[in-house]
C-alpha positions in Angstrom: -0.4 0.2 0.1 1.3 3.3 -0.9 2.4 5.8 2.2 1.4 8.7 0.4 -1.9 7.7 -0.8 -2.7 6.2 3.3 -5.2 8.5 5.3 -4.0 11.4 7.8 -5.8 12.8 10.8 -4.4 16.3 11.7 -6.8 16.3 14.7 -10.4 15.8 14.6 -9.8 16.5 10.6 -9.4 13.2 8.4 -7.5 13.8 4.6 -8.1 10.9 2.9 -4.0 11.2 1.6 -1.1 12.8 2.7 -1.0 15.1 -0.6 -1.7 18.8 0.4 -2.4 21.8 -2.1 -0.2 24.5 -0.7 -1.1 27.6 -0.8 -0.5 29.9 -3.8 -1.2 33.7 -3.9 -3.0 34.7 -7.0 -2.5 38.0 -6.9 -6.0 38.4 -8.4 -8.8 40.0 -5.9 -10.1 43.2 -5.8 -10.1 44.9 -2.7 -9.4 41.5 -1.0 -12.9 40.0 -2.5 -12.3 36.7 -4.5 -14.1 36.8 -8.4 -14.2 34.4 -11.0 -10.6 33.6 -11.3 -10.7 32.3 -7.8 -13.6 30.3 -8.4 -11.4 28.7 -11.7 -8.3 28.3 -10.0 -9.3 26.9 -6.5 -12.1 24.9 -8.2 -9.4 23.2 -10.4 -7.4 22.5 -7.4 -10.2 21.0 -5.3 -10.8 18.3 -8.1 -7.5 17.3 -8.2 -7.9 14.3 -6.0 -5.6 15.6 -3.0 -6.0 15.3 0.6 -6.3 18.7 1.4 -6.7 22.3 -0.4 -5.3 25.5 1.5 -6.3 28.7 0.0 -3.6 31.1 -0.5 -2.3 33.6 2.2 -5.0 35.9 2.7 -4.7 39.1 4.8 -6.4 40.1 7.8 -6.4 43.2 7.1 -6.1 45.6 4.2 -2.7 47.1 4.9 -1.5 43.0 5.4 -1.6 42.6 2.0 1.2 41.9 0.0 -0.1 43.8 -2.9 -2.9 45.5 -3.8 -4.3 42.1 -5.3 -4.0 40.0 -2.6 -7.0 37.9 -1.3 -8.4 39.3 2.2 -11.1 38.5 4.8 -11.7 41.6 6.5 -15.2 42.8 5.0 -18.3 41.2 4.3 -17.6 41.5 0.5 -14.3 39.5 0.7 -16.9 36.9 3.2 -19.5 37.1 0.6 -16.5 36.9 -2.5 -15.5 33.7 -0.8 -18.3 32.0 0.5 -19.8 32.4 -3.6 -16.6 30.4 -4.6 -16.6 27.7 -1.9 -20.5 26.7 -2.5 -19.2 25.7 -6.0 -16.4 24.0 -4.9 -18.8 22.1 -2.1 -21.0 21.1 -5.0 -18.9 19.2 -6.7 -16.0 17.9 -4.1 -15.9 17.0 -0.8 -12.1 17.8 -0.4 -11.4 19.4 3.1 -10.4 23.2 3.0 -8.3 24.9 4.8 -7.7 28.9 5.0 -3.9 30.6 5.3 -4.3 33.9 7.5 -1.8 36.3 6.8 -0.2 39.5 7.2 3.1 40.8 5.0 4.1 42.9 7.8 6.8 45.2 5.9 6.6 42.8 2.5 3.5 44.9 2.0 2.6 47.7 -0.8 4.3 45.4 -3.1 3.7 45.3 -7.2 2.4 42.0 -8.4 5.1 39.5 -9.5 4.4 39.6 -13.2 5.2 43.4 -13.1 8.2 42.9 -11.0 7.0 42.6 -7.8 9.1 45.9 -6.3 8.2 47.6 -3.2 5.2 50.5 -4.0 5.7 53.7 -2.2 2.7 54.8 0.0 1.6 57.8 -2.7 1.8 55.4 -5.5 -1.2 53.9 -6.8 -2.0 50.7 -5.0 0.7 51.8 -2.4 0.5 52.0 1.1 2.6 52.7 4.0 3.3 48.7 5.7 3.7 48.4 9.3 6.7 45.9 11.0 8.0 45.0 14.4 10.6 47.3 13.7 11.3 50.5 11.4 13.7 48.1 9.3 13.3 47.7 5.7 12.9 44.8 4.2 15.7 45.6 1.1 18.7 48.1 1.4 16.9 50.1 -0.8 12.9 49.9 0.2 11.3 52.2 2.6 11.6 51.4 6.2 8.2 50.0 7.7 6.1 52.0 10.5 7.1 50.1 13.7 3.9 49.1 15.4 3.3 50.2 19.0 1.1 48.1 22.0 -1.8 50.1 20.6 -1.4 48.3 17.0 -0.3 44.8 18.4 -4.0 44.9 19.7 -5.6 46.2 16.8 -3.7 42.7 15.0 -4.5 40.6 17.3 -8.2 41.7 17.0 -8.1 41.7 13.3 -6.7 37.9 13.3 -9.3 36.5 15.9 -12.2 38.6 13.3 -10.9 36.8 10.2 -10.9 33.5 12.3 -14.4 34.1 12.5 -15.4 34.7 9.2 -13.3 31.9 8.1 -15.6 29.8 10.7 -18.9 31.1 9.0 -17.7 30.3 6.0 -17.3 26.8 6.9 -13.6 26.3 6.5 -12.3 22.8 8.4 -9.2 24.3 9.3 -6.8 27.4 9.4 -3.0 27.8 9.0 -1.2 31.1 10.4 1.4 32.5 8.3 4.3 32.4 10.3 6.8 32.1 7.6 8.6 33.7 4.1 9.6 36.9 6.1 5.9 38.0 6.4 4.8 39.6 10.1 4.4 36.8 12.3 7.9 35.7 10.8 9.2 39.1 11.2 8.5 39.1 14.9 10.2 35.8 15.3 14.0 36.6 13.4 16.1 39.0 15.1 17.2 40.0 11.4 13.7 42.0 11.5 12.9 42.3 14.9 14.9 44.7 17.0 12.2 45.5 19.5 13.8 46.8 23.1 9.9 45.7 24.9 8.2 42.6 26.0 8.3 41.6 22.0 11.5 41.8 21.1 15.0 40.8 22.6 15.2 37.3 23.4 13.8 34.3 21.7 11.0 34.3 24.7 10.4 37.9 23.7 10.1 37.5 19.8 8.1 34.2 20.1 5.7 36.1 22.3 3.3 38.3 20.1 3.1 35.2 17.2 1.9 32.9 20.1 -0.7 35.7 21.3 -2.0 35.7 17.7 -2.0 31.5 17.4 -4.4 31.9 20.9 -6.8 34.9 19.4 -7.2 32.8 16.5 -7.7 29.4 18.3 -10.2 31.1 20.3 -12.2 32.6 17.9 -12.3 29.6 15.7 -14.7 26.2 16.5 -12.8 24.1 18.9 -12.8 21.1 17.1 -11.3 22.2 13.7 -7.7 22.4 13.5 -5.1 25.8 13.8 -1.6 25.2 12.9 1.1 27.1 11.9 3.4 27.4 8.3 6.9 28.5 9.8 9.9 29.2 8.2 12.5 26.9 9.7 15.7 29.1 9.6 16.6 32.2 7.6 19.1 30.6 5.8 21.6 33.7 7.3 23.9 34.0 9.7 23.0 35.3 13.2 19.4 35.0 11.8 16.2 32.5 13.1 17.3 29.0 12.7 16.2 25.1 13.3 16.7 25.6 16.7 14.4 28.3 17.3 11.9 26.8 15.1 11.9 23.8 17.3 11.0 25.8 20.0 8.5 27.7 18.3 6.6 24.6 17.5 7.0 23.1 21.0 5.3 26.3 22.1 2.4 25.8 19.2 1.9 22.2 20.6 1.8 22.9 24.0 -1.3 25.4 23.1 -3.0 22.7 21.4 -1.7 22.9 18.1 -2.6 19.6 16.1 0.0 20.0 13.2 3.1 21.8 11.9 3.9 23.4 8.3 7.7 23.5 7.4 9.4 25.9 5.0 12.1 28.2 5.3 13.6 31.5 4.4 12.2 34.8 3.2 13.1 37.3 5.6 16.4 38.4 4.0 17.4 39.1 0.7 20.8 37.9 2.1 19.7 34.7 2.5 21.9 32.2 0.5 19.3 28.8 -0.1 20.5 25.6 -1.1 18.4 24.9 -3.5 17.7 21.0 -4.6 15.1 18.8 -4.9 13.4 17.9 -1.4 15.7 20.3 0.4 13.5 21.4 3.1 12.6 17.9 4.0 15.7 17.9 6.4 14.5 20.4 8.4 10.8 19.2 8.2 12.2 15.8 9.6 14.3 17.4 12.6 10.9 19.5 13.3 8.8 16.4 13.4 11.2 14.5 15.5 11.8 17.4 18.0 8.3 18.6 18.2 6.6 15.5 17.4 3.5 16.9 16.1 2.3 15.8 12.4 4.3 17.5 9.9 3.6 18.6 6.7 7.1 19.1 4.1 7.3 21.5 1.2 9.6 22.4 -1.0 10.4 21.2 -4.8 8.7 18.1 -4.1 7.9 17.5 -8.1 7.7 13.6 -8.0 5.6 11.1 -6.9 8.3 8.8 -6.1 10.2 11.6 -4.1 6.3 12.1 -2.5 6.3 8.4 -1.4 9.6 8.4 0.0 9.9 11.5 2.1 6.2 9.9 3.8 8.0 6.2 3.9 11.1 7.3 5.3 9.8 9.3 8.4 10.7 12.8 6.7 7.4 13.8 7.0 3.7 13.1 7.6 2.4 15.1 4.2 3.6 16.6 1.7 2.4 20.0 -0.2 2.8 20.8 -3.6 2.6 24.7 -5.2 4.0 25.1 -8.6 4.0 21.3 -9.2 0.5 21.4 -8.9 -0.3 24.6 -11.3 1.6 22.5 -14.1 -0.1 19.4 -13.2 -3.8 19.9 -11.7 -4.2 16.4 -11.9 -0.7 15.3 -10.1 -2.4 13.1 -7.7 -4.3 11.6 -10.1 -0.4 10.5 -12.0 0.9 9.7 -8.4 -2.0 7.5 -7.7 -1.1 5.2 -11.3 2.7 5.5 -10.3 2.2 3.9 -7.2 -0.9 1.6 -7.6 -3.1 4.0 -5.3 -7.1 5.0 -5.7 -7.7 8.5 -5.6 -11.4 10.3 -5.8 -12.2 12.1 -9.4 -15.6 13.4 -10.2 -18.0 11.0 -11.9 -17.7 13.5 -14.9 -14.1 12.4 -15.3 -14.2 8.8 -15.2 -14.5 7.8 -18.6 -10.5 9.1 -18.9 -9.4 6.5 -16.4 -7.1 4.1 -19.0 -8.6 0.7 -19.3 -5.0 -0.8 -17.7 -5.6 1.3 -14.5 -9.5 0.2 -13.9 -8.8 0.6 -10.5 -7.6 4.0 -10.2 -10.9 6.3 -9.5 -12.6 5.6 -6.5 -16.2 4.2 -7.4 -15.3 4.1 -10.8 -17.3 2.0 -13.2 -16.4 2.2 -17.3 -18.5 1.4 -19.5 -20.5 3.9 -21.3 -23.7 4.2 -23.8 
């Protein structure tokens, strides 16, 4: 039996297999509101046969968007737009749905990637002044953000909690907090971005404080039976930055609060990062955090081949694997993986006729033959 296609429990959430569609920003919302593109994109991912679909990084307030095209969950219009998308998905798919709640911090007010992704000035169209733990720019040639004061931190906690309540009303099965890739919560964690001299900066304990307060606020605002976990960067890939030992401490603090899983990525907080790119390059980080934290762990990063994903689960590197660009390139990746690994996958009956006859048991419930 394939390890990749065995079921997995994340708290009370049951996944049919261990393939996760990673959250992927589409930069295609209007004032934070999902539209037809999200219906098409997420609908395609929902029919992929994966075990879990995580909706892209979704800003908890307008200033927390990476770009003006980012998805948000801070208004009634945002909630209504997602409700329309989710209703269509649920009419045709039973895939569990999670949403990644996020704030970009000092990486906010950027242009969309296909126009270069550069920071936009506050007085530029679609630009604004970013906020962050400290008044330190992401890049040396960028504008410094405004440092958050205690009142700003309180508003942010409330914004995360309000977005979690909206996610609950929308019926999301889980929430993933974005504490990775150099965005706000990661900025609090990393000494490269956090130079505060109050109780939210300095020591590791202090740098963990605000992300853990946000986790507690979201956990309290979301139904107890539905899981909340975090995605973290296990290292900054910069000397003197956030490292795997600190990531283990963060993971243990989350576990102590009842987090049922952890999603392990890396990098993003500094242009000085030196990432050793290669197939599955982040899996050793996931393996260590899985071993030392003891939570079900999602591994991610240049996992492209079914055999590679199968080995990651079988060898104990991770309990699930998240795919992003591989899914964009091949939205039926789980089908093709199941075919290679001798497993079965859920597919809509409208597509059953595409099942190769030599793989007659590929689709759950499929019955070949048509008039």
